[in-house]
C-alpha positions, 0 to 999 in steps of 0.5 A: 500500500502507498503512503497515506494522505492526511485530510482535515475533516472539512476538506475530506467532506468537501473533496469526498470523491477525491478521498474515495478515488485515492483509497480505491487506487490503493492509497489509504486516506486519513481523516483527522478531526480538530480534536485529533481523532482519526479514521482511515478510509481504505478500499474494500479489497485492502480492508479484506486483505488486512482483516484477520480471519476468525481463526487467525484472530483466535490463534493470535489471542491464544498465543498472546495468552501463552496457550497456543494449542492449535488442535484444541482450537480446531476442535472448538471451531469444528464444534461451532460450525457443526452445532452453532454453539460451543457446548452452551445450551439455551438459557432457561425461562426467566422466572417472574419475581 
């Protein structure tokens, strides 16, 4: 990806087609508010490429916690795909008090 351009919020609003065109051309666009908050505009293909899959996210989380048992994670993923749950049943009815 190319280097990002930083826009002020009002400039980005006034030049939205240019912001979008640059993002679609593979150049991330940063929009900064006066208070310093920022957002980044990316094309969908760039976003999809950068977004981790659920499995990669869980693997990164497990590794950060010091538990990187891939076989256990694979089993949990298979269970969720097969049943839609991870050993959790529906909640019972709530009793009126």
